[in-house]
C-alpha positions as CSV (number, residue, x, y, z in Angstrom):
1,M,20.7,2.3,7.2
2,G,17.5,4.3,8.0
3,M,14.0,3.3,7.1
4,T,11.5,5.4,5.2
5,V,7.8,5.2,5.9
6,W,5.2,5.5,3.1
7,V,1.5,5.6,3.5
8,N,0.1,2.8,1.2
9,F,-3.5,2.1,0.3
10,R,-5.0,-1.1,-1.0
11,D,-7.4,-1.3,-3.9
12,D,-8.2,-4.9,-4.5
13,E,-5.0,-6.6,-5.5
14,K,-3.1,-3.4,-6.2
15,H,-1.5,-1.0,-3.8
16,E,-0.6,2.6,-4.2
17,S,1.6,4.9,-2.2
18,D,1.0,8.6,-1.3
19,G,4.6,9.1,-2.6
20,N,5.7,11.0,0.5
21,D,8.6,10.2,2.8
22,H,7.7,10.1,6.4
23,S,11.1,9.1,7.9
24,A,10.7,11.3,10.9
25,V,7.7,9.2,12.0
26,G,9.6,6.0,11.5
27,D,12.7,7.2,13.3
28,C,10.7,8.6,16.2
29,A,8.2,5.7,16.4
30,E,9.2,4.5,19.8
31,Q,8.6,8.0,21.4
32,L,5.3,8.4,19.4
33,D,4.1,4.9,20.5
34,A,4.7,5.8,24.2
35,I,2.6,8.9,23.7
36,A,-0.1,7.0,21.8
37,E,-0.4,4.5,24.7
38,R,-0.7,7.3,27.2
39,L,-3.4,8.9,25.1
40,S,-5.2,5.5,24.7
41,V,-4.9,5.3,20.9
42,K,-3.3,2.6,18.8
43,P,0.4,3.1,18.4
44,L,1.6,4.0,14.9
45,S,4.0,1.1,14.8
46,S,1.0,-1.2,15.0
47,F,0.2,0.0,11.4
48,F,3.7,-0.7,10.1
49,D,4.1,-3.3,7.4
50,D,7.5,-4.8,6.3
51,T,6.4,-6.4,3.0
52,D,8.5,-4.2,0.8
53,V,11.7,-5.0,2.9
54,R,10.8,-8.7,2.8
55,Y,10.2,-8.6,-0.9
56,N,13.5,-6.8,-1.7
57,M,15.5,-9.1,0.7
58,D,13.8,-12.3,-0.1
59,E,16.0,-15.3,-0.7
60,S,13.5,-17.9,0.2
61,G,11.0,-17.3,-2.6
62,E,8.3,-16.3,-0.1
63,L,7.1,-13.5,-2.4
64,E,6.8,-14.1,-6.1
65,V,9.0,-11.7,-8.2
66,S,7.0,-9.6,-10.7
67,E,7.4,-6.3,-12.5
68,D,4.7,-4.8,-10.4
69,G,6.4,-5.7,-7.1
70,W,4.7,-7.6,-4.3
71,P,1.0,-8.4,-4.4
72,A,-1.3,-6.5,-2.1
73,S,-2.5,-9.7,-0.5
74,A,1.0,-10.3,0.9
75,A,0.8,-7.3,3.1
76,K,-1.0,-6.5,6.4
77,W,-3.7,-3.9,6.0
78,Y,-5.5,-1.8,8.6
79,S,-8.5,0.6,8.9
80,A,-7.6,4.0,7.6
81,A,-10.2,5.5,10.1
82,E,-8.3,3.9,13.0
83,G,-5.0,5.1,11.6
84,L,-6.4,8.6,11.2
85,K,-7.6,8.6,14.8
86,S,-4.1,7.8,16.0
87,V,-2.5,10.4,13.8
88,T,-4.9,13.1,14.7
89,T,-4.7,12.4,18.4
90,L,-0.9,12.5,18.3
91,L,-0.9,15.7,16.2
92,T,-3.2,17.5,18.6
93,Y,-1.0,16.4,21.6
94,L,2.3,17.4,19.9
95,K,1.0,20.8,18.8
96,S,0.0,21.6,22.4
97,N,3.1,20.1,24.1
98,P,6.1,21.7,22.3
99,A,8.7,19.7,24.2
100,A,6.9,16.3,24.1
101,L,9.6,14.6,21.8
102,K,13.3,14.4,22.2
103,K,15.3,15.2,19.1
104,Q,16.2,11.8,17.5
105,D,18.3,10.9,14.5
106,G,18.4,14.6,13.6
107,W,14.6,14.9,13.6
108,S,12.9,17.6,15.6
109,Q,9.3,17.7,16.8
110,A,8.5,20.1,14.0
111,D,9.6,17.5,11.5
112,V,7.4,14.8,13.1
113,I,4.5,17.2,13.1
114,A,5.0,17.9,9.4
115,D,5.1,14.2,8.7
116,L,2.0,13.5,10.7
117,E,0.1,16.4,9.0
118,S,1.0,14.8,5.6
119,C,-0.3,11.4,6.9
120,Q,-3.5,13.1,8.1
121,D,-4.0,14.8,4.7
122,T,-3.6,11.4,3.0
123,L,-5.6,9.3,5.5
124,S,-8.7,11.6,5.6
125,P,-10.0,10.7,2.1
126,A,-9.0,7.1,2.5
127,A,-10.9,6.8,5.7
128,Q,-14.0,8.4,4.1
129,Q,-13.7,5.9,1.2
130,G,-13.1,2.9,3.5
131,K,-9.8,2.0,1.9
132,P,-7.4,-0.2,4.0
133,F,-3.9,1.3,4.5
134,H,-0.6,0.6,6.2
135,L,2.6,2.5,7.0
136,L,5.1,0.7,4.7
137,L,8.6,0.4,5.9
138,V,11.0,0.9,3.0
139,M,14.8,0.6,3.0
C-alpha cells in the first residue's frame, strides 16, 4: 500500500490541506533526502508527519475521535520558509541535472519535479504569512 503526501497548514487548532497528491515526492523521498543532504538543506522527510495514519489506525485511544478528524495540536509542524528553501533547492538541482533520480515505483524525475513545483506554489504564500506546515503522510 503506497503513501500519499499532502501539504497541510496550521491555523490555530485547525489544519487545512492544499488538496494535491504529492505521491512521487513520498515514494522518492529517500533519493530526494540524499540529494538534500549533499546540497546542505533540510531533507523533505524531516517535514513528514504521520498524524493522519496514527489517527486512522488508532486502537489505543491516543487521538480523540471527532467529526473534524485529528486536532492540529496532535501533529508536528514546521516552518514553511524552511520547507520552501528545501523544495526550491531540490527543484533547481533536479531541473539542471536531468538524470539525478532513478525511476522509482513508476515515478520519473519529471513526476517528482511536477510535485515539487506544486509544493513550491503552495508553500510560497504560506512562508510569507508565517504559517506552519507539514508534509502529511496519508494512506
